[in-house]
N, C-alpha and C positions, 0 to 999 in steps of 0.2 A: 843888688843888679841880678835883674831874672835870667835863670837859665833858658839855654837854649835847647827847643822842642823838634825831637828829631822827626814827627808823623809830618808836622802840621809844614815843615820845610821840605821835607821829600814830595809834598802833594803840592808847594808852588814850586819847586821848579820845574817837578813832569808838568805841573799844565802850561808852564811857559815854553817849557820843549814841545808841548801838543801844540799851541799856538805858533811855533815858527817851524814846525815840519809843517802843518795843514798850509798857512800862509806860503811855504816854499814849494806842495805839491801844486796850489793853482796857480802859482806862476810856472813852475820848472824850467824847460830849457829855451823857452820861447821869449822868456828877458834879454838874455845873452844877446838871440840875434835882434831883436827888433831895437834893441837899446845900441847896440854897435851900429845899428843903420841909420841911427840921427846924426843931424848935424848938429853940433855942439857948441855953441856961445864958446867963447873967448874966456869968460870967468866963471865956469863949470869947478863945481868943487868934485877934488878927485875923490873916487870909488871906495878906498881905503878908507875916508873920511865917514861916508855911510855906515861903514861896516863897525867902525867905534861908537857912532853913535847909534846903531841899532841893536850893540849888544849892552847899551849903557841900558839901552828902553826897559832892554828884557831883563834887567837887573834891576833894575829902578821895581819893575810890573813883580818879579817874584818878590822882592821886598816890601812892597804894598800887602801885596797878595797875606804873605806870611804874618803881618800883623794883623790883617783880619780874620786869617784861620786860630792867631792865637786868641786873640779878644772874643773868641765866639765861645765861649762855655758851655753852652746850656744845653739843655737836649733839646730845648724848642729851635735851636737856632739863633736865640739873643745875645747880642751881644753885650758883654758884662767887661764894666772899666774894672 
């Protein structure tokens, strides 16, 4: 079993957090006002379900990015297995 590398893990988490903050800054408060004013169908998925899916998405994104960063060991940026 391989040990956990801290530097690639922190980089992967930081990149995911930055993407989440950037997306949130683009949307801002206008999404709440705009989305609240829409006429929604009866089969609408609750908003908390989207929060769970979004959290799972970012965790998977960080996991994949960490695995990529761990496998890129060469100074030239070539992936090694």
